[in-house]
C-alpha positions in Angstrom: -43.2 -52.2 -90.7 -40.5 -50.5 -92.8 -41.7 -47.0 -92.8 -42.4 -47.0 -88.8 -39.0 -48.0 -88.1 -37.6 -45.3 -89.5 -38.8 -43.1 -86.6 -35.6 -42.8 -84.4 -37.7 -43.7 -81.1 -39.1 -46.8 -82.6 -35.8 -47.9 -84.2 -34.5 -47.2 -80.4 -37.2 -49.2 -78.7 -36.8 -52.2 -81.3 -32.8 -52.3 -80.6 -33.2 -52.1 -76.9 -34.1 -55.6 -76.5 -37.1 -54.7 -74.1 -40.1 -56.8 -74.4 -42.5 -54.1 -73.2 -43.2 -50.5 -73.5 -45.0 -48.2 -71.0 -47.7 -45.8 -72.3 -50.0 -43.4 -70.5 -52.7 -40.7 -71.5 -54.1 -37.8 -69.4 -57.8 -38.1 -68.2 -60.0 -35.1 -67.6 -58.3 -34.6 -64.1 -54.7 -34.8 -65.2 -54.4 -38.2 -63.8 -52.1 -40.6 -66.1 -53.7 -43.7 -67.0 -51.4 -46.0 -68.6 -50.4 -49.8 -69.3 -47.5 -52.1 -70.6 -47.8 -52.9 -74.2 -45.9 -56.1 -75.4 -43.3 -55.2 -77.7 -45.2 -56.3 -80.7 -48.2 -54.6 -79.8 -46.0 -51.3 -79.6 -44.6 -51.7 -82.8 -48.0 -52.0 -84.4 -49.5 -49.1 -82.4 -46.3 -46.8 -83.6 -46.8 -47.3 -87.3 -48.1 -44.1 -88.9 -51.6 -43.1 -89.8 -53.8 -44.4 -91.1 -52.7 -47.6 -89.3 -51.3 -47.5 -85.9 -52.9 -46.6 -82.4 -54.5 -48.8 -79.8 -57.7 -49.2 -78.2 -58.0 -47.5 -75.0 -61.2 -47.4 -73.0 -63.0 -44.3 -73.1 -64.1 -44.3 -69.5 -60.8 -42.2 -68.7 -63.2 -39.6 -69.8 -66.2 -40.6 -68.5 -65.3 -41.3 -64.8 -64.0 -39.0 -61.7 -60.7 -39.3 -60.0 -62.0 -42.3 -57.9 -63.4 -44.3 -60.8 -67.0 -43.3 -60.4 -68.9 -42.9 -63.6 -70.3 -39.5 -64.3 -74.2 -39.7 -64.9 -74.3 -36.4 -66.8 -72.3 -36.6 -69.6 -72.9 -37.2 -73.5 -69.8 -37.8 -75.0 -69.0 -40.9 -73.0 -71.2 -42.7 -70.6 -73.2 -45.9 -69.6 -75.6 -45.1 -72.6 -72.6 -45.7 -75.0 -71.3 -48.8 -73.1 -67.7 -47.4 -72.6 -66.4 -48.5 -75.8 -62.7 -48.3 -77.0 -61.5 -44.7 -78.1 -58.3 -44.7 -80.5 -55.1 -43.7 -78.6 -52.2 -42.7 -80.6 -48.7 -42.4 -79.6 -46.6 -39.2 -80.0 -43.4 -41.0 -80.8 -41.6 -37.5 -80.0 -42.4 -37.9 -76.1 -40.0 -41.0 -76.2 -38.2 -41.6 -72.9 -37.2 -44.2 -70.3 -38.1 -44.5 -66.8 -34.9 -44.6 -64.5 -36.9 -45.9 -61.8 -38.6 -48.6 -63.7 -35.5 -50.4 -65.1 -35.3 -48.0 -68.0 -38.5 -49.3 -69.8 -39.4 -47.4 -73.0 -42.3 -44.9 -72.4 -44.5 -42.9 -74.7 -47.3 -40.3 -74.1 -50.5 -40.9 -76.2 -53.7 -38.5 -77.3 -57.0 -39.4 -78.4 -58.1 -39.4 -82.2 -61.4 -40.1 -83.8 -61.4 -43.0 -86.4 -60.6 -40.6 -89.2 -57.6 -39.2 -87.5 -59.1 -35.7 -86.3 -58.7 -34.8 -82.7 -60.8 -36.3 -80.2 -62.6 -33.2 -78.8 -62.6 -33.7 -75.2 -58.9 -35.1 -75.0 -56.9 -32.6 -72.6 -53.8 -32.9 -74.7 -55.6 -32.4 -77.9 -57.3 -29.4 -76.3 -54.0 -27.9 -75.8 -53.0 -28.7 -79.1 -56.3 -26.9 -80.5 -55.3 -23.6 -79.0 -51.6 -24.0 -80.0 -52.6 -24.6 -83.7 -54.5 -21.2 -83.6 -51.3 -19.5 -82.1 -49.2 -20.9 -85.2 -51.5 -19.6 -87.7 -50.8 -16.2 -86.0 -47.0 -16.8 -86.5 -46.7 -17.2 -82.9 -45.1 -20.3 -80.8 -46.0 -20.1 -76.9 -43.0 -20.7 -74.7 -43.7 -21.7 -71.2 -42.6 -23.1 -68.0 -44.4 -24.4 -64.9 -43.8 -24.2 -61.4 -45.3 -26.5 -58.7 -45.2 -26.4 -54.9 -46.5 -29.3 -53.0 -46.4 -31.1 -49.8 -44.8 -34.3 -48.8 -45.8 -36.7 -46.1 -44.3 -39.6 -44.3 -47.2 -41.7 -45.5 -47.7 -44.9 -48.0 -51.2 -45.5 -49.6 -51.6 -48.4 -47.1 -50.8 -46.2 -43.8 -53.0 -43.4 -45.2 -56.0 -45.7 -46.1 -55.5 -46.8 -42.3 -55.7 -43.2 -41.2 -58.9 -42.8 -43.0 -57.7 -39.7 -44.7 -57.1 -37.7 -41.4 -54.1 -36.4 -39.9 -51.0 -37.1 -42.4 -47.6 -37.0 -40.8 -45.5 -34.3 -42.3 -42.2 -35.0 -43.8 -40.4 -32.1 -42.0 -41.7 -30.0 -39.4 -42.1 -26.2 -39.3 -41.8 -23.4 -41.5 -38.4 -23.2 -43.2 -38.4 -21.8 -46.8 -35.3 -22.2 -48.9 -33.7 -24.4 -46.4 -30.4 -26.3 -46.8 -31.0 -28.2 -43.7 -34.6 -29.5 -44.7 -33.2 -30.5 -48.0 -30.3 -32.5 -46.0 -33.1 -34.1 -43.6 -34.2 -36.3 -46.8 -31.3 -36.1 -49.0 -31.9 -39.0 -51.0 -35.4 -38.1 -52.1 -34.4 -34.6 -52.9 -31.5 -35.5 -54.9 -33.7 -38.3 -56.9 -36.1 -35.6 -57.7 -33.3 -33.7 -59.3 -31.2 -36.7 -61.1 -34.0 -38.8 -62.1 -36.3 -36.2 -63.7 -33.2 -35.1 -65.5 -32.8 -38.7 -67.0 -36.7 -39.1 -67.7 -36.4 -36.0 -69.8 -38.2 -33.5 -67.2 -35.3 -31.1 -66.3 -35.8 -29.3 -63.1 -34.4 -25.5 -63.2 -34.6 -25.2 -59.4 -35.8 -27.1 -56.5 -35.9 -25.9 -52.9 -38.2 -26.2 -49.8 -41.1 -23.8 -49.4 -42.4 -22.4 -46.3 -44.6 -24.9 -44.7 -43.8 -28.5 -43.1 -42.5 -30.7 -45.8 -43.4 -28.4 -48.9 -41.0 -28.4 -51.7 -41.1 -26.2 -55.0 -39.9 -27.1 -58.4 -39.5 -25.2 -61.5 -39.5 -27.0 -64.8 -37.0 -25.9 -67.6 -38.7 -23.5 -70.1 -39.7 -25.0 -73.4 -42.5 -24.9 -76.0 -45.8 -25.1 -74.3 -46.9 -28.7 -75.4 -43.6 -30.0 -74.4 -43.9 -28.2 -71.0 -47.3 -29.7 -70.6 -46.1 -33.1 -71.0 -43.2 -32.5 -68.6 -45.6 -31.0 -66.1 -47.8 -33.9 -66.0 -44.9 -36.5 -66.0 -43.3 -34.6 -63.2 -46.4 -35.0 -60.9 -46.6 -38.5 -61.6 -43.1 -39.2 -61.6 -42.5 -37.4 -58.0 -45.0 -39.6 -56.6 -43.3 -42.9 -57.9 -40.0 -41.6 -56.9 -41.5 -41.2 -53.3 -42.7 -44.4 -53.3 -38.9 -45.5 -52.9 -38.6 -43.6 -49.8 -42.1 -44.1 -48.3 -42.8 -40.6 -49.1 -46.2 -39.3 -50.2 -46.3 -36.2 -52.2 -49.7 -34.1 -52.6 -50.6 -31.7 -55.3 -53.7 -30.9 -53.4 -54.3 -27.0 -53.4 -54.6 -26.7 -49.8 -54.6 -29.4 -47.4 -54.6 -27.4 -44.3 -56.5 -24.2 -43.3 -53.8 -22.8 -41.5 -50.9 -23.5 -44.1 -50.2 -21.8 -47.4 -51.8 -23.4 -50.3 -49.8 -25.0 -53.4 -49.5 -23.2 -56.6 -48.9 -24.2 -60.1 -47.7 -21.1 -61.7 -47.4 -20.8 -65.3 -44.6 -18.7 -67.1 -45.2 -17.7 -70.5 -43.8 -15.7 -73.7 -44.3 -16.1 -77.5 -41.8 -16.4 -79.9 -42.0 -15.6 -83.7 -39.3 -18.4 -84.3 -36.3 -16.1 -83.6 -37.3 -13.6 -81.0 -39.1 -13.2 -77.9 -41.7 -10.9 -79.2 -42.9 -9.9 -75.7 -39.6 -7.8 -75.3 -39.3 -4.3 -76.2 -36.8 -2.1 -74.3 -38.6 1.1 -75.5 -41.9 -0.2 -74.2 -43.8 0.5 -71.0 -41.9 -1.8 -68.3 -39.8 -3.3 -71.3 -43.2 -4.6 -72.8 -43.9 -5.0 -76.2 -47.5 -3.9 -77.5 -48.2 -7.6 -78.2 -47.2 -8.4 -74.8 -49.8 -5.7 -73.6 -52.5 -7.2 -75.6 -51.8 -10.7 -74.4 -51.7 -9.4 -70.9 -54.9 -7.6 -71.5 -56.5 -10.7 -72.7 -55.7 -12.5 -69.5 -56.9 -9.5 -67.3 -60.4 -9.3 -69.3 -61.1 -13.1 -69.7 -58.9 -15.6 -68.0 -61.6 -15.9 -65.2 -64.2 -17.2 -67.8 -61.8 -20.3 -68.2 -61.4 -20.7 -64.1 -62.5 -24.5 -63.7 -59.6 -25.2 -66.1 -57.2 -23.9 -63.4 -59.3 -24.2 -60.2 -60.6 -27.7 -61.1 -61.7 -29.1 -57.7 -63.7 -28.2 -54.7 -60.5 -27.8 -52.9 -58.8 -25.4 -55.4 -60.9 -22.5 -53.9 -59.6 -23.0 -50.3 -56.5 -21.8 -51.7 -58.1 -18.2 -52.4 -58.0 -16.7 -49.1 -57.1 -13.1 -48.3 -53.9 -12.6 -46.7 -52.1 -15.7 -48.3 -49.9 -15.8 -51.3 -52.4 -16.8 -53.9 -53.8 -13.9 -55.7 -57.7 -13.5 -55.4 -58.3 -10.9 -58.1 -57.5 -10.7 -62.0 -54.8 -8.0 -61.1 -51.2 -7.5 -62.8 -48.1 -5.9 -61.4 -44.5 -5.5 -62.4 -42.6 -8.0 -60.5 -45.2 -8.1 -57.9 -46.2 -11.6 -56.5 -49.3 -10.5 -55.0 -50.7 -10.1 -58.5 -52.4 -12.5 -60.6 -50.4 -11.7 -63.4 -46.5 -10.7 -62.9 -44.9 -9.1 -65.5 -41.3 -9.8 -65.3 -39.1 -7.5 -67.6 -35.6 -8.8 -68.2 -33.5 -9.5 -70.9 -34.8 -9.7 -74.4 -34.7 -13.6 -73.8 -36.4 -13.6 -70.2 -39.2 -11.1 -70.6 -42.3 -13.1 -69.6 -45.5 -13.2 -68.0 -46.0 -15.3 -64.8 -49.7 -16.2 -64.2 -50.0 -17.0 -60.8 -53.6 -18.0 -60.4 -53.4 -22.0 -61.1 -52.8 -24.2 -58.1 -50.8 -27.2 -58.1 -54.0 -29.6 -58.6 -54.5 -28.4 -62.2 -54.3 -30.8 -65.3 -51.5 -29.0 -67.0 -52.7 -29.5 -70.6 -55.9 -27.7 -69.5 -54.5 -24.8 -67.4 -52.1 -24.0 -70.0 -54.6 -24.1 -72.6 -56.8 -21.8 -70.7 -54.0 -19.1 -70.0 -52.6 -19.1 -73.6 -56.2 -19.1 -75.1 -57.2 -15.9 -72.9 -53.6 -14.3 -73.6 -53.7 -14.9 -77.6 -57.7 -13.7 -77.5 -56.3 -10.2 -76.3 -53.8 -10.3 -79.3 -56.3 -11.3 -81.9 -58.6 -8.5 -80.7 -55.9 -6.0 -80.2 -56.6 -5.2 -76.7 -55.2 -2.3 -74.9 -53.9 -2.8 -71.6 -56.1 -0.2 -69.7 -56.2 -1.5 -66.0 -53.4 0.1 -63.9 -50.5 -2.1 -62.4 -51.3 -2.7 -58.7 -48.7 -2.1 -56.2 -47.8 -3.7 -52.8 -50.4 -6.0 -51.7 -53.4 -5.3 -54.0 -52.8 -1.6 -53.9 -55.1 -0.3 -56.5 -57.3 -3.2 -56.9 -59.9 -2.2 -54.5 -62.6 -1.7 -57.2 -61.7 -5.1 -59.0 -64.3 -7.9 -58.3 -62.9 -10.7 -56.2 -62.6 -14.2 -58.1 -65.6 -16.6 -57.3 -65.2 -19.0 -54.2 -66.9 -22.0 -55.6 -66.6 -24.5 -58.6 -70.1 -24.4 -59.5 -70.0 -20.4 -59.8 -66.9 -20.6 -62.2 -68.4 -23.6 -63.9 -71.4 -21.8 -64.9 -69.4 -18.8 -66.0 -67.2 -21.2 -68.0 -70.4 -22.7 -69.5 -71.6 -19.5 -70.7 -68.6 -18.2 -72.0 -68.5 -17.4 -75.9 -64.8 -17.0 -75.6 -64.1 -20.3 -74.3 -66.5 -22.0 -76.8 -64.7 -20.1 -79.6 -61.2 -21.4 -78.4 -61.9 -24.6 -77.1 -65.1 -26.0 -78.9 -68.5 -26.5 -77.8 -68.1 -30.3 -77.2 -65.3 -29.8 -74.9 -66.8 -27.0 -73.0 -70.0 -28.8 -72.4 -68.2 -32.0 -71.3 -65.9 -30.4 -69.2 -68.5 -28.5 -67.6 -70.6 -31.3 -66.7 -67.6 -33.1 -65.2 -67.3 -30.1 -62.8 -70.9 -30.0 -62.0 -70.6 -33.6 -61.1 -67.7 -33.0 -58.8 -69.8 -30.3 -57.1 -72.8 -32.7 -56.5 -70.6 -35.2 -54.8 -69.3 -32.3 -52.7 -73.0 -31.5 -51.9 -73.7 -34.9 -50.8 -70.6 -35.4 -48.7 -70.8 -35.0 -44.8 -67.1 -33.6 -43.8 -65.4 -33.7 -40.4 -66.0 -30.1 -40.1 -69.7 -30.5 -39.8 -69.1 -33.3 -37.3 -67.0 -31.0 -35.3 -69.5 -28.0 -35.6 -72.6 -29.3 -35.2 -72.7 -33.4 -33.8 -72.6 -32.5 -30.2 -74.5 -29.1 -29.7 -77.2 -28.5 -32.6 
């Protein structure tokens, strides 16, 4: 016990007087699955390797967002009996939950019995990519932005409506509105203040164009910390919303006639001292390394597409004429491009990848964009594609992104680059989960079909 108590986070919990600790892990869809641990169980789980850790049913990788078990996976499934996997707490994620009586909280990840990474754990998947970056002498720095709609609903009221006709928090199209901020000032301020206290600092928060839609930018950090912040933000916003009978939705496109919800990822690379993307003498202020990183995303990011367009609904956001980019294009400070080069100061020069939606698992989306960029750096790719101007001017001959989950999943399964960066086990398992999602869609009967065919066909 003595060695584990030396970690400041464990010592702080032991001294806090709390008799319980809240812990959580990410499932495949980016939903936090968690539990309370008794303080004694936590102190045991927090011991360093080879002790420590606690059992967590591996069904969290074997079922979908609605707890229906996959029938096509090998890593976990009915054939294995859904045993416990070993979850290990990352003590560096320590924080307290302001809206849950300051209960201590930790994020975890999954490991095998020998301490090696569990191949399909989303947090471990990102760490695999980051470990390769560190071998290159590079530290990815990232920041996530989320847009999401808010509704005057509770889980019960939404169930009573049977998934139809949610009531928007505010009416109309009113981006950057101080008036709409004031309409729900308690919730708006709680997002800023409680998230800060939760260790998820919000750099900016404002209303976006659409009824009840907000946008938040999470403060820049190293990539693993940023992914932790992002997944905690999505869950935290929902939990804070419950105090105000407000239901946030991070669905990519809830209404055909309204803009979709993005999950943009800002990125730069550090050598430990400097932002190596910046070069005042380079083209558009970009270093050669930055150009190779961007060339990697232009060349192969679409091979990772299910990791940042993970649901059936993700592809409803990819509509011409809206804000979501539909081609792998780049531009200088151009928000209609998939890859927006922001050439600022040596500190702020960065790439904004605008493809992902708000429905992402942050660990997987971040792993995808960083892997694609670093693949370009490893191969020394040259940025040959010209920058677009205006709204896709110069992109006439660039193929459009696929419009369905099954198409991107098949591309992902066959991608040698994805397998190189993420491993065969992860690629096969994640592809199987997306194929399952597609099959559920094929079996579903939608209100669109009823409205179109019920009476007249």
